[in-house]
N, C-alpha and C positions, 0 to 999 in steps of 0.2 A: 504494500500500500504506500501511497505517496505521503510525504510529510504533511501536506495540506490536509489530506483526508484525516490523518491522525489528529491534527490540531482541531479539526471540526468535531470529531468524535469525542476528544477529551473535553472540549468546551461544552458539548451537550451533556456529558456525564457530570461535569462540575456544576453546571446549572441545575440539573435535576437534584443532585445531592444537596446543593445549597438551599433549594426550595424546600426539600424535605426537612433538612436541619432547621431552617427558619420556622417551619410549621411546628416542629416538635418543641422548639424553645418558646415560641409565642403561646402554644397551647398549655404550657405549664402555668401561665399567669391567669388569674381570674378576670382581671380587666387590664386594658392597655391605656396608658396615659393618652389623652387626646392629641398631644403634640407628636407622640410617636406614631400613632395611627395616621395622622395627617401626612407625616413624612413617608411612611410606607405606601400610602395611597398615591402620593405625588410622583414617586420615582419607580418606573417599571423595573422588573427584575433583570432584564437584559442590560439596562444602564448600570445597575449595581455590579453585575458580573464584569462588564467591560472596565469598570473602575478598579475593582479589586484584583482581578487576574494579573494585569501588568505590574501592579505594585508588589504582589507576592512573588512574581517571577524575578523582578529586579532585586529583591531582598536576598536572594540566594547567592 
């Protein structure tokens, strides 16, 4: 497989695991602060992934 395809697959897996992890963390709280909820609703998951992935990669 080409490098590009591996990057796409890895990104898809990372996005899926991030969404599941976020759901598990948020579900442990009885209520979410309104400011946190507004922030989560304002930023799509894809935008968060594109911000976090390069920062994590450059930290290595």
